[in-house]
ROSETI-705118 format. One record per residue (C-alpha): x negated, y, z negated. Coordinates in steps of 0.001 Angstrom, whole numbers, plus 500000, padded with zeros to 6 digits. Layout:
    east   north      up
       X       Y       Z
...
END
This chain:
    east   north      up
  499977  499920  500025
  498705  503302  501083
  497554  506241  498759
  499180  509789  498729
  498094  512969  498220
  501586  514465  497922
  504054  511976  497093
  503921  508276  495206
  505379  505138  496273
  506457  502592  494141
  507510  498541  494392
  509381  496556  491508
  511158  493525  492551
  513866  494914  495233
  513815  498682  494283
  511281  501129  495785
  511000  504662  494156
  509374  507765  496414
  508894  510683  494237
  507667  514125  495783
  504764  514752  493655
  503636  518654  493863
  505132  519400  490356
  503399  522604  490074
  505183  524123  492915
  508534  521910  492160
  507917  519887  495148
  507288  522135  497499
  506652  520894  501498
  503555  520885  503033
  502456  518939  506351
  500935  516841  504451
  503595  515878  502740
  505930  515754  505525
  503290  513297  507364
  502989  511270  503797
  506719  510864  503407
  507659  510181  507402
  504698  507234  507206
  506039  505871  503833
  509837  505743  504543
  508898  504080  507701
  507227  501485  506099
  509599  500850  503400
  512473  500840  506084
  510665  497700  507748
  509887  495907  504213
  512117  493466  503692
  511994  493339  499970
  513406  496519  499513
  517247  496540  499170
  517091  499935  497390
  515127  503064  497826
  515423  505876  494920
  513976  509139  496585
  513152  511664  493356
  511125  514258  492509
  508141  514523  489845
  508549  517287  486889
  511137  519996  487048
  511893  519698  490608
  513628  517670  492797
  512497  519638  496585
  513017  523480  496684
  512123  523399  500359
  508732  524463  502277
  506229  525757  499699
  506451  529469  500773
  503397  530237  499118
  500898  528255  500673
  502958  528388  504613
  501748  532426  503595
  498501  532298  502310
  497024  531743  505339
  495208  528137  504600
  494470  526088  507180
  497628  522990  507325
  497143  520142  509231
  499379  519344  512055
  503148  519047  511846
  504722  516608  514346
  507919  516763  515839
  508439  513513  514660
  508073  514073  510738
  511655  515948  511328
  512987  512441  511371
  512642  512159  507625
  516219  512657  508030
  516948  509840  510377
  514536  507264  507986
  517109  507914  505012
  519915  508154  506393
  519356  504974  508718
  517169  502544  506857
  519115  499592  506519
  518445  499562  503056
  520778  502103  500297
  518894  505021  499989
  519833  507286  496412
  518703  510575  495847
  517856  511494  492364
  518336  515418  492176
  516794  516205  488891
  515921  520034  489674
  515733  522569  492309
  517305  521135  495995
  517306  523392  498510
  516193  524354  502340
  514578  521068  503611
  514926  519083  500091
  518729  519894  500212
  518905  518228  503988
  516930  515272  502515
  519419  514938  499922
  522676  514839  501785
  520696  512246  504153
  520805  509551  501169
  523591  507369  501158
  524479  508248  497526
  523597  511366  495381
  523021  511820  491489
  522363  515270  490138
  521089  516052  486711
  522395  518784  484837
  519979  521086  485575
  520218  520543  488881
  520329  523626  491554
  521130  523581  495223
  520981  526019  497899
  521043  525521  501889
  518809  528408  501714
  517958  529158  505402
  519695  531996  505865
  517955  533615  503478
  514316  533399  505193
  515965  534296  508303
  515809  530685  510185
  518456  528716  511501
  517675  525133  509369
  516211  522265  510030
  516627  518410  508666
  520294  518055  509737
  521971  519216  507152
  524821  520757  509767
  525218  516971  510940
  525307  515839  507324
  526748  518483  505120
  530279  518383  506707
  530691  514525  506351
  530080  515096  502861
  532350  518040  501762
  534354  518648  504905
  533273  521448  508130
  534294  524176  506486
  532818  523996  502997
  529738  522813  504864
  529892  525994  506875
  530599  528591  503834
  527462  526884  501897
  524970  527036  505037
  526197  530984  505789
  525979  532350  501952
  523038  530796  501055
  524438  530773  497490
  523186  528664  494611
  525247  526310  493004
  524629  523933  490024
  525456  520167  489334
  529246  520761  488163
  530052  522800  491138
  528057  519946  493029
  530263  516632  491771
  533614  518883  492252
  532886  519409  496107
  531676  516159  496217
  528408  516725  496922
  526654  514323  494482
  528634  511338  492811
  528083  512137  488954
  526341  514684  486975
  524157  513129  483641
  522792  514981  481292
  519066  515618  481514
  517894  514389  478665
  519131  510334  479964
  519307  510957  484104
  516802  508722  484954
  517622  506320  482915
  521562  506797  484513
  520021  506496  487756
  517871  503705  486977
  519784  501607  486113
  522184  502414  489643
  519375  501983  491854
  518630  498409  489743
  521943  496956  489552
  522566  497888  493359
  519125  496352  494575
  519904  493334  492893
  522528  492596  495612
  522863  489719  498742
  519626  491497  500671
  521513  490325  504259
  524890  492059  503166
  523652  494905  501797
  521330  495907  504970
  524058  494717  507191
  526633  496590  505082
  524401  499319  505656
  524582  499005  509171
  528105  499251  509372
  528445  502521  507991
  525687  503818  510804
  527713  502340  513623
  530774  503628  512056
  529603  507310  512476
  529006  506862  516448
  531273  504059  517800
  535060  503805  519106
  537259  502102  516790
  538056  499069  518878
  533736  498711  519528
  532912  499081  516102
  535256  496449  514678
  534268  493758  517091
  530721  494349  515444
  532034  494177  512307
  533171  490762  512535
  530378  489690  514178
  528500  490927  511214
  531323  489518  508683
  531372  485970  510114
  527301  485823  510033
  527091  486844  506555
  530508  484794  505323
  528319  481993  506799
  525326  482390  504652
  523353  480471  501844
  523366  483924  499771
  527262  483892  500458
  527981  480199  499335
  525580  480912  496173
  527942  483806  495820
  530712  482089  495966
  529130  479424  493299
  528059  481868  490808
  531600  483665  490445
  533416  480084  489507
  530542  479002  487657
  530516  482155  485990
  526760  483043  486102
  524509  485350  488005
  524075  483971  491563
  520651  483765  492923
  519940  484933  496195
  517304  484128  499189
  517860  486394  501807
  519268  483593  504246
END
């Protein structure tokens, strides 16, 4: 596993954790972070051990977007490449359940990355902001594609056009996050959710994720054909038979991924 300068990457059993790790800047984005995150998520996407990926930030911040101090300091950065902007695609489309644990400031590109995840949970101290219009740019990381699917088209436009900050309670009220937890217990609460999901049947959870991705882009009849094929295939798997037996025998299933 690669060593990274701006992120950490850990795998325990079937759960991967990616942590943005520039706490001195609340995990502000640099070109190095873009490259490392793109490479790391690409590796995680193809790793059959992983069923769930937990995405969070070190210290007091989740990700406030680009590190403006670094980007205006005049210090030379490594080149940014167009494909790195598909960090969003990797978080949204990889055949794993992706969970954003928003532990603090979440703005700009970090806001887009949180929206790209399947599930979002917030610490009570989290603060959200689309932020782009405040620095006179139109935005990146697919927020206008993702956010309307989460909170509705009009609310998404308001959040982007106003660039107003809002807290965790409001994020939960509008459906941006599923739950808000006290900051003192936040990590333990989200860790427990991620670990529980990571014990799911690997074939089924991976194919279920693909169902959601396909459903975003396919006509209903075409989608049902694909969904039915996956349903039949996973229903005939060893894991499915094991799940049925475990239910009847009132024990935890032991999945083998086949």
